Backbone as a chain_set.jsonl record, in Angstrom:
{"seq": "MELDKQTRLELEAAAFRRLTALLRDRTDVQNIDLMNLAGFCRNCLSKWMKEESDKRGLGLSLDEARLDVYGIPYETWKQLHQREASPDQHKQFAAAPGPHKHA", "coords": {"N": [[5.277, 197.787, 229.847], [2.389, 196.487, 231.166], [1.291, 195.826, 234.362], [-0.709, 193.573, 236.223], [-2.828, 194.208, 239.066], [-2.393, 192.458, 241.293], [0.072, 191.257, 240.66], [1.736, 193.519, 240.646], [1.497, 194.228, 243.372], [2.723, 191.976, 244.556], [5.33, 192.2, 243.527], [6.092, 194.676, 244.655], [5.954, 193.998, 247.378], [7.966, 192.047, 247.493], [10.195, 193.615, 246.84], [10.197, 195.33, 249.059], [10.734, 193.455, 251.081], [13.336, 192.759, 250.345], [14.615, 195.224, 250.722], [14.293, 195.58, 253.542], [15.746, 193.344, 254.4], [18.308, 194.038, 253.514], [18.73, 196.337, 255.086], [18.736, 195.137, 257.594], [21.052, 193.629, 257.428], [22.978, 195.614, 257.108], [23.944, 196.845, 259.575], [25.838, 198.647, 260.255], [25.133, 200.993, 259.103], [23.701, 203.736, 260.298], [20.525, 204.914, 261.564], [20.327, 207.725, 261.563], [22.143, 208.365, 259.581], [20.839, 207.342, 257.328], [18.563, 208.994, 257.378], [19.762, 211.495, 256.96], [20.843, 211.177, 254.408], [18.813, 210.064, 252.769], [16.33, 210.803, 253.698], [14.608, 209.135, 255.043], [14.28, 206.344, 257.328], [14.857, 203.258, 259.138], [13.043, 203.432, 261.236], [11.112, 205.11, 260.12], [10.065, 203.428, 258.093], [8.918, 201.478, 259.736], [6.984, 203.003, 261.092], [5.411, 203.769, 258.909], [4.398, 201.293, 258.152], [2.812, 200.702, 260.398], [0.984, 202.84, 260.277], [-0.348, 202.245, 257.864], [-1.48, 199.832, 258.588], [-3.19, 200.741, 260.599], [-4.98, 202.274, 259.053], [-6.37, 200.252, 257.86], [-7.563, 199.036, 259.936], [-6.238, 196.953, 261.289], [-4.657, 196.709, 263.541], [-1.876, 196.426, 264.023], [0.875, 196.797, 266.076], [3.301, 199.383, 266.888], [5.646, 198.266, 267.868], [5.455, 195.669, 266.79], [5.563, 196.27, 264.057], [8.121, 197.367, 263.955], [9.6, 195.102, 264.596], [9.193, 193.618, 262.274], [10.623, 195.22, 260.442], [13.222, 195.615, 261.585], [13.945, 193.025, 262.251], [14.615, 192.001, 264.679], [13.767, 192.63, 268.147], [13.262, 196.124, 268.67], [14.529, 197.49, 270.837], [16.577, 195.709, 271.42], [18.03, 195.829, 269.011], [18.883, 198.502, 269.151], [20.568, 198.38, 271.419], [22.552, 196.645, 270.501], [23.513, 197.808, 268.092], [23.148, 200.6, 267.714], [24.76, 203.694, 267.651], [25.949, 206.63, 269.364], [24.995, 209.651, 267.894], [27.086, 211.781, 265.989], [28.271, 215.198, 266.467], [28.402, 216.38, 263.911], [26.642, 214.769, 262.418], [24.231, 215.369, 263.737], [24.082, 218.088, 263.073], [23.804, 217.987, 260.26], [21.356, 216.656, 260.155], [19.647, 218.51, 261.359], [19.69, 220.501, 259.444], [18.565, 219.359, 257.227], [15.943, 219.119, 254.808], [12.444, 218.187, 254.951], [9.522, 216.288, 255.894], [9.692, 214.054, 257.509], [11.272, 214.023, 259.758], [12.697, 212.815, 262.706], [13.776, 211.883, 265.991]], "CA": [[4.612, 196.577, 230.291], [1.293, 196.728, 232.107], [1.188, 194.777, 235.373], [-1.99, 193.509, 236.92], [-2.756, 194.719, 240.444], [-1.811, 191.449, 242.181], [1.496, 191.116, 240.328], [2.393, 194.726, 241.156], [1.537, 194.081, 244.828], [3.73, 190.968, 244.882], [6.648, 192.769, 243.242], [6.364, 195.691, 245.68], [6.218, 193.294, 248.639], [9.286, 191.421, 247.378], [11.187, 194.691, 246.912], [10.226, 195.766, 250.454], [11.447, 192.428, 251.843], [14.763, 192.894, 250.028], [15.076, 196.436, 251.393], [14.435, 195.348, 254.986], [16.856, 192.409, 254.583], [19.531, 194.823, 253.359], [18.882, 197.189, 256.265], [19.102, 194.268, 258.72], [22.455, 193.245, 257.256], [23.834, 196.795, 257.172], [23.806, 197.459, 260.898], [26.807, 199.737, 260.343], [24.467, 202.2, 258.626], [22.841, 204.228, 261.36], [19.295, 205.562, 261.114], [20.556, 209.148, 261.287], [22.791, 208.422, 258.27], [19.762, 207.156, 256.352], [17.747, 210.212, 257.376], [20.533, 212.578, 256.366], [21.073, 210.929, 252.984], [17.641, 209.674, 251.989], [15.1, 211.384, 254.231], [13.824, 208.111, 255.738], [15.12, 205.363, 258.006], [14.153, 202.052, 259.579], [11.885, 203.842, 262.045], [10.087, 205.598, 259.184], [9.418, 202.255, 257.501], [8.082, 200.879, 260.78], [5.826, 203.88, 261.317], [4.55, 203.687, 257.727], [3.671, 200.017, 258.241], [1.775, 200.843, 261.42], [-0.043, 203.748, 259.755], [-1.147, 201.511, 256.871], [-2.268, 198.875, 259.369], [-4.255, 201.505, 261.259], [-5.977, 202.631, 258.04], [-7.146, 199.057, 257.532], [-8.128, 198.51, 261.17], [-5.611, 195.66, 261.564], [-4.143, 196.701, 264.909], [-0.45, 196.156, 264.15], [1.5, 197.768, 266.981], [4.577, 199.911, 266.427], [6.665, 197.258, 268.191], [5.342, 194.589, 265.797], [6.068, 196.802, 262.791], [9.575, 197.478, 264.088], [10.129, 193.742, 264.518], [9.21, 193.281, 260.846], [11.66, 195.983, 259.748], [14.541, 195.396, 262.175], [14.23, 191.598, 262.328], [14.767, 191.708, 266.104], [13.131, 193.724, 268.887], [13.902, 197.428, 268.49], [15.437, 197.784, 271.956], [17.754, 194.855, 271.234], [18.804, 196.405, 267.913], [19.549, 199.711, 269.641], [21.665, 197.992, 272.311], [23.603, 195.985, 269.737], [24.018, 198.47, 266.907], [23.017, 202.054, 267.633], [25.82, 204.51, 268.244], [25.602, 208.036, 269.585], [25.218, 210.467, 266.698], [28.143, 212.789, 266.129], [27.791, 216.576, 266.277], [28.22, 216.625, 262.48], [25.403, 214.095, 262.017], [23.132, 216.188, 264.269], [24.044, 219.325, 262.29], [23.214, 217.618, 258.967], [19.96, 216.321, 260.387], [18.921, 219.748, 261.629], [19.639, 221.31, 258.233], [17.909, 218.619, 256.132], [14.507, 219.363, 254.626], [11.605, 216.992, 254.939], [8.524, 216.136, 256.952], [9.837, 212.8, 258.248], [12.315, 214.129, 260.765], [12.449, 212.329, 264.069], [15.032, 211.575, 266.684]], "C": [[3.582, 196.945, 231.348], [1.203, 195.543, 233.074], [-0.205, 194.771, 235.967], [-1.754, 193.865, 238.385], [-2.062, 193.725, 241.385], [-0.312, 191.273, 241.923], [2.274, 192.313, 240.838], [2.547, 194.641, 242.68], [2.629, 193.095, 245.247], [5.146, 191.475, 244.626], [7.036, 193.819, 244.286], [6.686, 195.041, 247.02], [7.596, 192.644, 248.62], [10.391, 192.47, 247.477], [11.319, 195.195, 248.346], [10.986, 194.749, 251.309], [12.949, 192.496, 251.581], [15.356, 194.126, 250.704], [15.276, 196.19, 252.884], [15.554, 194.345, 255.263], [18.195, 193.139, 254.477], [19.78, 195.683, 254.597], [19.225, 196.372, 257.511], [20.57, 193.883, 258.649], [23.401, 194.421, 257.46], [23.645, 197.531, 258.5], [24.817, 198.581, 261.115], [26.199, 201.057, 259.883], [23.442, 202.617, 259.679], [21.6, 204.902, 260.78], [19.518, 207.038, 260.781], [21.274, 209.323, 259.95], [21.757, 208.277, 257.161], [18.915, 208.422, 256.242], [18.486, 211.347, 256.663], [20.707, 212.402, 254.863], [19.798, 210.739, 252.176], [16.325, 210.251, 252.495], [14.158, 210.372, 254.859], [14.798, 207.139, 256.391], [14.272, 204.149, 258.386], [12.906, 202.417, 260.391], [10.76, 204.379, 261.174], [9.335, 204.424, 258.577], [8.469, 201.592, 258.498], [6.821, 201.69, 261.012], [4.872, 203.838, 260.137], [3.755, 202.387, 257.732], [2.527, 200.123, 259.242], [0.642, 201.736, 260.92], [-0.943, 203.037, 258.736], [-2.01, 200.453, 257.551], [-3.448, 199.57, 260.036], [-5.363, 201.875, 260.276], [-6.905, 201.463, 257.724], [-7.776, 198.411, 258.769], [-7.527, 197.185, 261.602], [-4.959, 195.571, 262.939], [-2.687, 196.315, 265.073], [0.152, 197.224, 265.059], [2.808, 198.276, 266.371], [5.696, 198.913, 266.721], [6.643, 196.103, 267.2], [5.872, 195.038, 264.44], [7.581, 196.919, 262.839], [10.23, 196.101, 264.016], [10.202, 193.285, 263.065], [10.365, 193.969, 260.127], [13.055, 195.637, 260.274], [14.934, 193.92, 262.221], [14.466, 191.098, 263.738], [14.049, 192.822, 266.849], [13.961, 195.009, 268.799], [14.906, 197.735, 269.597], [16.705, 196.948, 271.859], [18.642, 195.417, 270.134], [19.571, 197.635, 268.39], [20.743, 199.354, 270.522], [22.847, 197.414, 271.532], [24.276, 196.89, 268.709], [23.984, 199.999, 266.908], [24.151, 202.752, 268.363], [25.292, 205.917, 268.472], [25.925, 208.819, 268.318], [26.27, 211.522, 266.992], [27.54, 214.19, 266.004], [27.549, 216.899, 264.799], [26.931, 215.976, 261.968], [24.184, 214.89, 262.499], [22.964, 217.475, 263.459], [23.405, 219.062, 260.924], [21.722, 217.363, 259.114], [19.125, 217.584, 260.58], [18.739, 220.585, 260.366], [18.829, 220.646, 257.101], [16.436, 218.991, 256.038], [13.732, 218.061, 254.79], [10.692, 216.866, 256.121], [8.745, 214.931, 257.855], [10.933, 212.838, 259.288], [11.829, 213.556, 262.092], [13.781, 211.977, 264.693], [15.167, 210.098, 266.905]], "O": [[3.894, 197.642, 232.313], [1.056, 194.397, 232.65], [-0.807, 195.822, 236.188], [-0.625, 193.827, 238.875], [-1.224, 194.128, 242.191], [0.475, 191.155, 242.862], [3.357, 192.153, 241.401], [3.613, 194.95, 243.213], [3.375, 193.358, 246.191], [6.055, 191.212, 245.413], [8.177, 193.848, 244.747], [7.594, 195.486, 247.721], [8.315, 192.684, 249.618], [11.41, 192.238, 248.128], [12.429, 195.46, 248.807], [11.788, 195.131, 252.162], [13.747, 192.31, 252.499], [16.48, 194.076, 251.205], [16.315, 196.552, 253.435], [16.252, 194.48, 256.268], [19.109, 192.884, 255.262], [20.902, 195.75, 255.098], [19.931, 196.861, 258.393], [21.255, 193.817, 259.67], [24.519, 194.234, 257.941], [23.238, 198.692, 258.53], [24.676, 199.375, 262.044], [26.699, 202.126, 260.236], [22.448, 201.928, 259.909], [21.618, 205.396, 259.653], [18.95, 207.543, 259.812], [21.049, 210.313, 259.254], [21.797, 209.005, 256.169], [18.59, 208.864, 255.14], [17.898, 212.07, 255.859], [20.716, 213.386, 254.123], [19.705, 211.193, 251.036], [15.313, 210.194, 251.796], [13.019, 210.711, 255.178], [15.983, 207.11, 256.059], [13.11, 204.042, 257.993], [11.854, 201.793, 260.251], [9.586, 204.136, 261.453], [8.105, 204.421, 258.549], [7.359, 201.195, 258.145], [5.724, 201.14, 261.115], [3.656, 203.868, 260.325], [2.581, 202.371, 257.362], [1.409, 199.687, 258.967], [-0.531, 201.421, 261.12], [-2.161, 203.215, 258.75], [-3.142, 200.209, 257.134], [-4.566, 199.053, 260.039], [-6.544, 201.801, 260.613], [-8.068, 201.653, 257.369], [-8.437, 197.377, 258.672], [-8.213, 196.369, 262.217], [-4.735, 194.473, 263.448], [-2.288, 195.91, 266.164], [-0.042, 198.418, 264.833], [3.35, 197.666, 265.449], [6.599, 198.739, 265.902], [7.699, 195.606, 266.809], [6.552, 194.277, 263.752], [8.256, 196.602, 261.86], [11.305, 195.957, 263.434], [11.169, 192.636, 262.667], [11.018, 193.354, 259.284], [13.969, 195.393, 259.487], [16.122, 193.596, 262.23], [14.511, 189.889, 263.967], [13.747, 193.858, 266.258], [15.191, 194.979, 268.847], [16.015, 198.191, 269.319], [17.791, 197.429, 272.181], [19.861, 195.481, 270.291], [20.752, 197.8, 268.083], [21.811, 199.952, 270.392], [24.004, 197.667, 271.869], [25.477, 196.764, 268.471], [24.735, 200.625, 266.16], [24.461, 202.453, 269.517], [24.315, 206.339, 267.853], [27.002, 208.665, 267.74], [26.336, 212.077, 268.089], [26.43, 214.348, 265.496], [26.601, 217.611, 264.469], [26.21, 216.576, 261.171], [23.22, 215.062, 261.754], [21.842, 217.902, 263.191], [22.555, 219.835, 260.481], [20.923, 217.807, 258.289], [18.031, 217.707, 260.029], [17.745, 221.298, 260.231], [18.457, 221.308, 256.133], [15.762, 219.158, 257.054], [14.307, 216.973, 254.769], [11.034, 217.282, 257.227], [8.059, 214.79, 258.867], [11.47, 211.796, 259.663], [10.701, 213.793, 262.523], [14.784, 211.797, 264.002], [16.161, 209.647, 267.475]]}, "num_chains": 1, "name": "protein.A"}
């Protein structure tokens, strides 16, 4: 099936909204777990949004992009949901391949 450009854009946007909704609901899944398993996390999504905004000269800040992804301010999310990574999680992270590593 061939999709027109607008329909493809709408489907991709809907899929992204479903992904961010899932990540908002699954606060038990830590960013380091996502990085270790999939090579990306909520912060990656936020940074990608900001980078795409920058390419278009739109001026979306990283905090605004994080609000879109996390659904609440990033600092609030960290206070409510972020746990200290275990030594095993740090070890997995250090051994994982990929250009999107961040702390």
